[in-house]
SEDO-370250 format. One line per 5 residues: their letters; for each residue y, x, z of N, C-alpha, C. Coordinates in pm, whole numbers. Layout:
<nodes>
a) Y,X,Z,Y,X,Z,Y,X,Z; ...
</nodes>
This chain:
<nodes>
xxxxx) -85,91,-20,36,-2,21,137,99,-7; 195,63,-74,327,163,-101,407,150,9; 501,220,67,567,233,169,668,108,167; 733,87,77,844,-52,55,789,-161,71; 657,-175,22,590,-307,1,552,-314,161
xxxxx) 499,-193,220,451,-239,389,564,-262,462; 653,-204,437,780,-253,535,853,-353,525; 830,-464,408,909,-538,350,777,-652,395; 670,-620,446,562,-698,495,582,-729,651; 616,-594,706,650,-569,857,771,-623,867
xxxxx) 887,-608,777,1001,-702,790,995,-828,818; 871,-922,738,900,-996,728,808,-1086,853; 718,-976,937,658,-1048,1037,773,-1030,1123; 858,-936,1141,946,-940,1273,1067,-1052,1218; 1077,-1085,1121,1197,-1173,1112,1141,-1296,1171
xxxxx) 984,-1329,1115,922,-1469,1203,877,-1442,1337; 888,-1333,1368,869,-1324,1501,1000,-1320,1616; 1106,-1269,1543,1239,-1325,1617,1267,-1440,1642; 1189,-1510,1533,1242,-1657,1521,1125,-1745,1617; 1001,-1675,1688,945,-1705,1843,784,-1738,1762
xxxxx) 762,-1667,1645,601,-1686,1582,588,-1550,1650; 477,-1578,1761,370,-1500,1837,299,-1411,1765; 197,-1471,1684,105,-1414,1595,166,-1316,1480; 312,-1368,1457,364,-1258,1351,366,-1141,1420; 465,-1171,1549,479,-1028,1644,356,-983,1638
xxxxx) 234,-1029,1680,166,-955,1705,76,-874,1597; 115,-936,1447,47,-872,1350,112,-746,1294; 297,-769,1343,358,-682,1366,376,-520,1402; 347,-564,1573,318,-461,1653,167,-405,1597; 37,-448,1587,-71,-384,1506,-35,-315,1399
xxxxx) 47,-349,1302,49,-302,1195,165,-157,1211; 242,-166,1261,374,-85,1304,323,34,1397; 254,46,1500,213,110,1635,161,274,1568; 59,254,1462,-1,359,1404,96,468,1313; 177,403,1287,306,431,1175,418,489,1270
xxxxx) 406,431,1414,503,513,1462,420,641,1539; 305,599,1568,257,698,1646,225,855,1540; 236,842,1424,258,937,1320,390,1004,1321; 477,937,1333,640,972,1336,649,1031,1461; 617,992,1557,643,1035,1664,558,1192,1694
xxxxx) 419,1185,1671,365,1317,1641,444,1441,1582; 477,1345,1456,558,1455,1370,668,1502,1419; 750,1428,1493,901,1455,1528,856,1572,1673; 774,1534,1744,713,1604,1865,698,1750,1813; 590,1791,1717,596,1891,1642,703,2011,1612
xxxxx) 783,1895,1540,912,1955,1478,1002,1986,1587; 1020,1925,1720,1088,1991,1817,1037,2048,1924; 904,2106,1926,836,2191,2017,782,2085,2106; 785,1959,2136,699,1893,2237,577,1915,2194; 551,1887,2344,388,1883,2331,311,1763,2267
xxxxx) 210,1761,2227,169,1654,2181,141,1523,2242; 116,1581,2379,93,1445,2472,215,1410,2482; 341,1445,2477,473,1360,2461,459,1258,2368; 391,1256,2264,404,1147,2164,363,1007,2163; 297,983,2284,213,889,2327,309,776,2388
xxxxx) 376,863,2486,477,814,2592,600,767,2479; 622,863,2399,725,803,2286,719,724,2228; 590,652,2207,534,532,2128,574,433,2236; 507,436,2322,520,345,2411,665,321,2433; 742,402,2498,906,352,2480,940,325,2377
xxxxx) 891,377,2259,943,293,2091,938,139,2148; 793,117,2130,705,-40,2118,829,-95,2245; 841,-54,2354,942,-145,2465,1058,-137,2407; 1137,-75,2346,1261,-46,2254,1292,-175,2164; 1161,-193,2097,1150,-287,1999,1157,-396,2018
xxxxx) 1064,-438,2133,1085,-519,2229,1200,-631,2257; 1243,-509,2331,1370,-547,2368,1496,-551,2286; 1494,-509,2192,1623,-481,2086,1570,-558,1981; 1462,-610,1954,1444,-669,1841,1547,-745,1750; 1588,-848,1845,1712,-903,1812,1844,-826,1741
xxxxx) 1875,-730,1797,1969,-638,1730,1914,-610,1579; 1821,-638,1570,1792,-515,1377,1858,-628,1265; 1906,-597,1183,2006,-688,1100,1869,-669,979; 1836,-856,954,1750,-834,884,1784,-831,729; 1924,-802,727,1921,-813,549,1912,-685,526
xxxxx) 1901,-576,604,1900,-429,619,1719,-384,590; 1670,-240,574,1587,-221,570,1519,-194,733; 1379,-202,755,1352,-199,861,1320,-44,910; 1267,4,794,1246,183,833,1306,245,878; 1423,280,848,1543,353,918,1583,300,1046
xxxxx) 1570,180,1085,1563,116,1222,1489,153,1296; 1352,167,1261,1260,197,1344,1254,359,1399; 1315,432,1235,1283,589,1252,1415,636,1367; 1501,562,1357,1631,591,1452,1598,588,1618; 1542,452,1615,1456,456,1741,1363,563,1826
xxxxx) 1275,575,1733,1174,690,1740,1254,828,1773; 1364,841,1670,1420,960,1732,1480,958,1864; 1550,841,1891,1619,820,1998,1542,842,2119; 1484,780,2085,1318,778,2208,1289,908,2232; 1283,1026,2124,1210,1145,2144,1334,1223,2200
xxxxx) 1439,1222,2161,1559,1274,2273,1580,1273,2388; 1542,1133,2436,1568,1087,2566,1424,1152,2635; 1320,1171,2561,1181,1230,2651,1257,1402,2669; 1268,1457,2528,1310,1545,2564,1435,1629,2683; 1533,1526,2711,1628,1551,2791,1587,1533,2931
xxxxx) 1451,1472,2965,1409,1410,3110,1340,1545,3139; 1269,1610,3029,1180,1715,3030,1233,1835,3048; 1367,1834,3000,1430,1957,3036,1419,2051,2932; 1465,2179,2941,1475,2270,2848,1344,2367,2855; 1253,2302,2882,1123,2419,2926,1018,2382,2824
xxxxx) 1009,2534,2746,935,2539,2659,822,2590,2655; 706,2561,2651,593,2615,2681,519,2719,2521; 503,2827,2548,458,2886,2456,341,2947,2485; 220,2925,2418,102,2977,2469,126,3162,2476; 37,3204,2559,67,3348,2566,-13,3449,2477
xxxxx) -103,3345,2396,-189,3401,2288,-89,3428,2142; 26,3363,2116,137,3348,2022,203,3439,2030; 252,3490,2167,301,3644,2185,254,3762,2219; 153,3779,2257,94,3865,2320,104,3992,2230; 107,3973,2095,140,4117,2030,267,4183,2011
xxxxx) 356,4083,2073,492,4155,2051,563,4164,2218; 419,4146,2327,416,4237,2444,374,4354,2469; 343,4429,2349,269,4549,2379,385,4640,2497; 305,4722,2570,392,4787,2650,482,4903,2526; 587,4933,2526,671,5053,2473,645,5166,2455
xxxxx) 660,5242,2387,588,5388,2345,678,5515,2424; 755,5440,2528,825,5557,2636,969,5591,2600; 985,5540,2463,1137,5559,2408,1256,5536,2493; 1233,5438,2559,1363,5420,2676,1358,5510,2794; 1212,5550,2866,1227,5587,2982,1313,5694,3037
xxxxx) 1341,5786,2911,1456,5876,2965,1568,5767,3017; 1617,5722,2944,1750,5654,2997,1760,5543,3062; 1596,5468,3112,1565,5393,3217,1580,5491,3369; 1519,5625,3331,1533,5691,3469,1661,5765,3522; 1749,5749,3382,1880,5838,3419,1983,5699,3451
xxxxx) 1930,5595,3430,2028,5487,3491,1965,5429,3651; 1834,5470,3658,1776,5427,3823,1833,5566,3905; 1842,5673,3866,1874,5783,3957,2052,5762,3950; 2128,5725,3857,2256,5700,3895,2257,5585,3983; 2211,5508,3996,2206,5370,4073,2168,5413,4221
xxxxx) 2042,5485,4229,2020,5551,4360,2065,5663,4412; 2168,5732,4357,2242,5819,4377,2394,5756,4470; 2380,5646,4482,2533,5539,4551,2436,5526,4689; 2329,5540,4705,2263,5541,4848,2249,5660,4909; 2273,5652,5034,2276,5731,5132,2123,5788,5173
xxxxx) 2100,5919,5206,1978,5959,5275,1925,5877,5398; 1830,5849,5418,1693,5853,5365,1709,5749,5277; 1779,5655,5295,1799,5511,5215,1701,5559,5079; 1782,5635,5015,1749,5671,4882,1609,5700,4854; 1556,5835,4949,1432,5842,4940,1302,5736,4990
xxxxx) 1385,5660,5066,1278,5525,5095,1271,5417,4953; 1371,5386,4902,1366,5304,4786,1263,5397,4703; 1310,5497,4642,1218,5602,4566,1073,5582,4539; 1048,5597,4704,905,5601,4736,858,5458,4700; 918,5396,4754,852,5235,4780,850,5200,4662
xxxxx) 952,5179,4585,1000,5084,4466,985,5137,4374; 980,5261,4358,982,5351,4235,808,5410,4213; 768,5449,4323,655,5530,4329,557,5439,4373; 573,5358,4429,461,5244,4468,372,5296,4594; 471,5374,4682,388,5405,4835,413,5296,4909
xxxxx) 324,5258,4999,349,5190,5144,435,5218,5208; 490,5141,5315,559,5173,5439,485,5270,5528; 374,5284,5595,310,5334,5645,314,5503,5578; 288,5489,5464,279,5644,5371,406,5705,5380; 539,5646,5344,651,5662,5332,695,5698,5479
xxxxx) 675,5630,5605,680,5677,5716,677,5796,5751; 508,5814,5704,457,5931,5770,534,6068,5709; 543,6021,5538,609,6151,5512,751,6172,5533; 838,6079,5535,930,6092,5640,979,6120,5764; 867,6082,5838,862,6136,5989,943,6014,6051
xxxxx) 943,5917,6024,994,5799,6080,941,5701,6110; 983,5565,6178,840,5521,6232,870,5362,6111; 814,5280,6126,745,5194,6020,831,5093,6025; 913,5091,6116,997,4963,6169,1146,4994,6129; 1167,5149,6129,1274,5189,6066,1286,5233,5940
xxxxx) 1181,5232,5875,1149,5258,5708,1214,5062,5653; 1097,5010,5720,1155,4865,5731,1330,4842,5679; 1355,4847,5820,1495,4839,5841,1579,4892,5716; 1587,5015,5688,1637,5148,5617,1613,5075,5445; 1512,4991,5445,1480,4953,5271,1568,4839,5269
xxxxx) 1569,4748,5398,1631,4619,5381,1774,4633,5338; 1822,4727,5448,1958,4750,5405,1981,4810,5250; 1907,4925,5222,1923,4991,5112,1920,4867,4971; 1815,4778,4988,1821,4684,4906,1943,4592,4867; 1988,4558,5012,2119,4500,5036,2224,4548,4934
xxxxx) 2262,4665,4970,2336,4768,4938,2371,4766,4774; 2238,4805,4712,2225,4786,4602,2252,4607,4507; 2204,4500,4598,2242,4392,4555,2383,4371,4539; 2448,4409,4660,2597,4413,4655,2668,4488,4535; 2598,4635,4499,2669,4716,4415,2646,4621,4292
xxxx) 2557,4572,4243,2496,4507,4169,2625,4411,4083; 2611,4321,4183,2720,4175,4193,2847,4214,4185; 2932,4334,4205,3047,4392,4205,3043,4433,4071; 2967,4493,3995,2986,4523,3836,2969,4408,3748
</nodes>
């Protein structure tokens, strides 16, 4: 069945439904729902929404059609009216969902390879510049724990300090670094 013939049939059923024909309304809904579902799936795919979102959009569209069917201008084509409702309901759904984009890790794993070390020297220079702004022994504590991965106990033994003193000094050093970072 050609699209225009199909839409004209849907439009005829919707006109009858608006006048109160329950059977025509039922035929309209049964005929239009698969089309709406396909349209919602395409739009979800187009806008990066999960496929599961499509069925929710279809339900919202069917409800909107039910509530707003009297607003459809029967002298105009039905297709654009339905398309607009699907688009608007998908936009509403995306807004409710927020700006969360789900990307499977397999899709980007090739781009997440470890760097070849070309930036290591610059990173080390930046790190040393920032650490130079700390006082001793804070600098040694941050370097030992945060950069070298040593534990509190190991750092305390190496620097001949108590574990509590190392923890307090680390906390103060990180607080100072945060303040420096915020001021830049």
